[in-house]
Each structure stands twice: as structure tokens, then as C-alpha cells.
KOLZAMI-389631 format. One line per field, with one value per residue: residue number from 1; residue in three letters; x, y, z of N, C-alpha, C, CB in turn. Coordinates in pm, 1 decimal. Atoms other than C-alpha are relative to their C-alpha. Glycine has a CB too. Layout:
BEGIN
i	NUM, ...
aa	ala, ...
n.east	X, ...
n.north	Y, ...
n.up	Z, ...
ca.east	X, ...
ca.north	Y, ...
ca.up	Z, ...
c.east	X, ...
c.north	Y, ...
c.up	Z, ...
cb.east	X, ...
cb.north	Y, ...
cb.up	Z, ...
! end
This chain:
BEGIN
i	1, 2, 3, 4, 5, 6, 7, 8, 9, 10, 11, 12, 13, 14, 15, 16, 17, 18, 19, 20, 21, 22, 23, 24, 25, 26, 27, 28, 29, 30, 31, 32, 33, 34, 35, 36, 37, 38, 39, 40, 41, 42, 43, 44, 45, 46, 47, 48, 49, 50, 51, 52, 53, 54, 55, 56, 57, 58, 59, 60, 61, 62, 63, 64, 65, 66, 67, 68, 69
aa	met, arg, lys, tyr, phe, val, leu, leu, ile, phe, ala, thr, ile, ala, lys, leu, thr, ile, ala, gln, ser, ser, asp, tyr, tyr, phe, asn, lys, gly, val, asp, asn, met, leu, ser, glu, lys, tyr, ile, glu, ala, ile, gln, asn, phe, asn, lys, ala, ile, glu, leu, gln, pro, asn, asn, ser, glu, phe, leu, ser, asn, arg, gly, val, ala, lys, gln, ser, leu
n.east	19.1, 59.1, 140.4, 72.6, 0.2, 99.2, 129.3, 25.4, 34.9, 136.0, 92.5, 7.3, 76.8, 140.1, 54.9, 17.0, 111.6, 123.2, 16.7, 41.2, 136.7, 91.5, 5.6, 81.5, 141.2, 27.4, 12.9, 127.6, 103.4, 0.4, 60.4, 143.9, 56.5, 7.3, 107.7, 119.8, 33.9, -36.9, -0.4, -123.0, -110.0, -5.2, -52.1, -144.5, -64.9, 0.9, -109.0, -125.2, -7.4, -34.1, -144.1, -68.3, 110.4, -28.9, -23.9, 106.4, 47.8, 98.2, 117.8, 65.2, 65.5, 116.9, 101.2, 54.3, 85.0, 123.4, 77.7, 47.9, 110.4
n.north	141.4, 15.7, -38.3, 115.1, 103.5, -41.4, 15.5, 143.5, 43.6, -45.5, 77.6, 133.8, -11.9, -23.7, 126.9, 88.9, -51.8, 37.4, 144.5, 28.1, -49.0, 89.2, 123.7, -28.8, 7.5, 137.7, 81.3, -36.6, 64.3, 142.9, 10.2, -22.4, 120.9, 104.4, -39.5, -6.2, -140.9, -3.4, -137.1, -61.2, 66.4, -57.9, -136.3, 7.6, 47.7, -113.1, -91.2, 65.9, -1.9, -137.1, -17.9, 94.4, 43.2, 120.6, 112.4, 98.3, 54.9, -95.4, 6.8, 129.6, 1.5, -86.9, 78.8, 99.5, -72.9, -36.5, 123.8, 43.3, -84.2
n.up	-25.2, -132.4, 10.3, 55.2, -103.0, -99.0, 66.7, 6.2, -136.0, -28.5, 82.8, -60.0, -124.4, 36.9, 50.7, -115.2, -79.5, 70.2, -13.9, -136.7, -16.7, 71.2, -78.1, -117.4, 39.0, 39.7, -121.8, -62.2, 80.5, -32.9, -133.3, 17.9, 62.2, -102.2, -91.0, 84.4, 22.5, 140.6, 52.5, -49.0, 70.1, 134.6, -14.2, -25.5, 122.0, 93.4, -37.5, 37.7, 146.4, 39.5, -18.7, 89.5, 86.2, 77.7, -90.2, 25.6, -127.3, -51.8, 87.4, -20.9, -131.1, 7.1, 69.5, -93.6, -95.5, 69.5, 16.6, -130.9, -46.2
ca.east	4855.5, 4766.3, 4437.2, 4332.7, 4427.4, 4215.3, 3927.3, 3956.9, 3944.1, 3628.3, 3463.5, 3544.8, 3407.5, 3088.7, 3039.7, 3090.8, 2842.9, 2577.4, 2638.0, 2607.9, 2289.7, 2130.3, 2224.2, 2064.2, 1733.0, 1757.9, 1812.0, 1518.8, 1307.7, 1409.5, 1322.6, 983.7, 925.5, 1000.4, 749.8, 494.4, 496.8, 491.7, 405.1, 693.0, 920.4, 831.6, 901.8, 1244.9, 1329.2, 1226.1, 1472.7, 1749.6, 1667.9, 1682.3, 2041.2, 2139.5, 1890.6, 2067.6, 2085.5, 1890.2, 1867.4, 1685.0, 1450.1, 1378.5, 1297.7, 1066.4, 883.3, 843.9, 707.2, 454.5, 346.3, 295.2, 38.7
ca.north	-1244.6, -1206.6, -1036.2, -1341.1, -1574.9, -1378.5, -1376.2, -1753.0, -1803.3, -1591.9, -1778.9, -2112.2, -1999.4, -1872.8, -2206.0, -2400.8, -2175.8, -2236.5, -2611.1, -2612.1, -2404.7, -2632.1, -2937.2, -2773.9, -2731.4, -3077.5, -3234.4, -3037.3, -3169.2, -3525.9, -3474.0, -3335.5, -3640.6, -3872.5, -3678.0, -3695.8, -3315.5, -3325.5, -2961.1, -2843.1, -3099.2, -2963.7, -2609.2, -2708.5, -2906.3, -2601.6, -2386.2, -2641.8, -2654.6, -2275.1, -2294.5, -2597.6, -2629.9, -2922.2, -3148.1, -3460.2, -3583.9, -3266.4, -3285.9, -3653.8, -3610.7, -3320.6, -3548.9, -3816.2, -3557.6, -3440.4, -3799.2, -3848.8, -3569.8
ca.up	1460.0, 1825.5, 1732.7, 1529.1, 1810.8, 2059.6, 1809.8, 1768.3, 2144.9, 2176.6, 1889.4, 2053.9, 2388.7, 2223.2, 2045.2, 2367.6, 2549.3, 2284.1, 2298.5, 2675.9, 2661.2, 2401.5, 2607.8, 2911.6, 2727.9, 2576.5, 2919.1, 3060.4, 2773.2, 2850.3, 3217.6, 3111.5, 2891.8, 3182.3, 3391.8, 3108.4, 3074.8, 2697.1, 2627.0, 2846.5, 2679.8, 2335.4, 2453.2, 2585.2, 2271.8, 2065.5, 2260.4, 2207.9, 1835.4, 1809.9, 1934.5, 1723.7, 1437.9, 1267.8, 1571.6, 1473.2, 1832.0, 1937.1, 1638.5, 1694.6, 2061.8, 1987.0, 1741.9, 2007.2, 2249.9, 1991.0, 1924.5, 2297.3, 2329.8
c.east	-70.8, -149.9, -84.0, -9.8, -105.8, -140.4, -39.6, -41.1, -142.6, -102.9, -18.2, -82.2, -147.7, -65.7, -24.1, -117.8, -132.2, -25.6, -47.0, -143.1, -99.3, -11.3, -85.3, -148.1, -38.7, -21.2, -128.1, -115.9, -11.3, -63.2, -151.3, -67.6, -17.7, -111.0, -134.5, -53.6, 39.6, 3.1, 127.0, 121.5, 17.2, 57.9, 151.1, 75.5, 3.8, 114.4, 135.8, 19.1, 31.2, 150.4, 81.9, -102.8, 25.2, 24.8, -116.1, -56.1, -106.5, -129.8, -77.7, -77.2, -121.5, -115.4, -64.8, -92.0, -132.6, -90.6, -63.5, -114.3, -133.8
c.north	-22.3, 31.7, -117.9, -113.4, 29.8, -18.0, -147.0, -53.6, 41.7, -78.4, -140.3, 2.0, 19.9, -128.5, -97.0, 43.5, -36.7, -148.8, -36.0, 44.0, -92.6, -133.3, 18.1, -14.6, -140.5, -87.7, 32.1, -65.6, -147.9, -21.2, 19.5, -122.2, -110.2, 27.8, 12.9, 142.9, 33.3, 140.9, 72.1, -60.0, 60.2, 140.8, -0.7, -52.5, 110.7, 96.8, -59.2, 4.6, 139.7, 22.5, -90.0, -62.3, -129.2, -123.1, -99.2, -60.7, 91.6, -9.2, -129.1, -4.5, 90.8, -74.0, -104.0, 68.1, 38.0, -121.6, -43.4, 84.3, -71.8
c.up	134.4, -3.0, -51.5, 101.5, 105.9, -57.7, -6.4, 137.4, 34.0, -80.2, 57.4, 127.7, -30.5, -47.8, 114.7, 86.0, -63.8, 14.7, 140.3, 23.7, -67.6, 74.0, 124.9, -34.3, -44.2, 123.6, 75.9, -74.9, 30.3, 137.5, -7.0, -60.7, 104.3, 100.8, -71.3, -13.1, -144.1, -58.5, 43.8, -70.6, -138.8, 5.6, 22.3, -122.2, -104.3, 29.7, -38.0, -151.4, -51.8, 6.4, -91.3, -94.8, -78.1, 86.3, -12.3, 128.5, 61.4, -79.4, 22.9, 131.1, 3.4, -71.3, 89.3, 100.4, -64.6, -19.1, 131.0, 53.0, -12.2
cb.east	134.9, 71.6, -15.7, 68.6, 138.9, 23.1, 4.4, 124.7, 99.0, -13.4, 51.0, 140.5, 52.9, -10.0, 95.4, 127.9, 10.4, 8.1, 131.1, 92.8, -13.6, 47.8, 141.1, 29.6, -29.3, 115.4, 120.6, -17.6, 28.1, 144.3, 62.2, -24.7, 91.0, 133.7, 34.8, -109.0, 73.3, -94.9, -125.5, 12.2, -25.1, -140.7, -70.0, 28.0, -72.9, -134.8, -4.3, 1.6, -131.3, -72.2, 37.4, 74.8, -31.0, 119.3, 16.1, 52.6, 117.9, 55.9, 41.9, 103.0, 97.9, 35.2, 60.6, 114.2, 71.9, 32.2, 88.9, 112.4, -3.7
cb.north	-73.0, 90.5, 122.7, -50.1, -11.5, 147.6, 60.2, -74.4, 58.7, 148.8, -8.1, -54.0, 116.7, 107.9, -63.4, -3.4, 152.0, 38.1, -72.4, 68.5, 141.3, -22.8, -45.3, 141.9, 99.3, -55.4, 21.7, 153.9, 20.0, -58.0, 103.5, 122.7, -49.9, -12.4, 131.6, -90.9, 95.6, -84.4, 77.8, -18.1, -152.3, 2.4, 72.2, -89.9, -123.6, 74.1, 29.9, -146.1, -50.1, 101.6, -26.8, -111.3, 108.1, 23.8, 49.1, -111.1, -18.8, 143.8, 10.6, -111.5, 41.5, 133.3, -67.5, -74.8, 126.7, 63.6, -112.3, 2.2, 130.5
cb.up	-2.6, 101.4, -93.1, -127.7, 65.2, 43.2, -141.6, -51.4, 103.5, -30.0, -145.4, 29.1, 85.9, -109.2, -104.0, 84.4, 15.8, -149.1, -31.9, 98.9, -55.8, -145.7, 38.9, 53.6, -112.0, -86.3, 91.2, 2.3, -146.9, -3.0, 95.4, -88.7, -115.6, 72.4, 67.4, 57.0, 104.3, -78.5, 47.9, 152.5, -10.0, -64.2, 116.2, 121.4, -55.8, 6.8, 151.8, 49.8, -60.8, 89.7, 144.2, 81.9, -96.2, -87.5, 147.7, -89.6, 98.8, -5.2, -147.6, -2.4, 108.4, -74.3, -119.3, 73.8, 51.8, -136.0, -54.1, 98.0, -79.2
! end
């Protein structure tokens, strides 16, 4: 039982780390958009999407950055 509990804790930590990393790239993308650095924004949104491919907010913002080129 303890082995499963430890495994669950590691899985939770890994998921939180991925979420934090994707948020980091998303926030960098938003900062790039505000600075009108659209290519860099797209690159950062791409990295966030790699980590969370089903996040509609990431996908939407990447689309806005592409439209702004």
C-alpha cells in the first residue's frame, strides 16, 4: 500500500511541475505579445502546447499571435 501512495505522490508532483512549466512558457508568450514580439510569442506558446496539448487558452493565444504577424 505504501508503494502505491509514494507512486501517487510522485505522479502528482510531476503533473504540477508540467503545469508550472507550461504556465511559465504561456506567460512568456503573453509578455512577448505585449512587446509585439510575435515570433517569440508563437515559440513560447508552442512550448506550452507541447506540455499541455489540450489547453484551449494556449492554442487560442498562439492563433492570435499568428494573426498578428
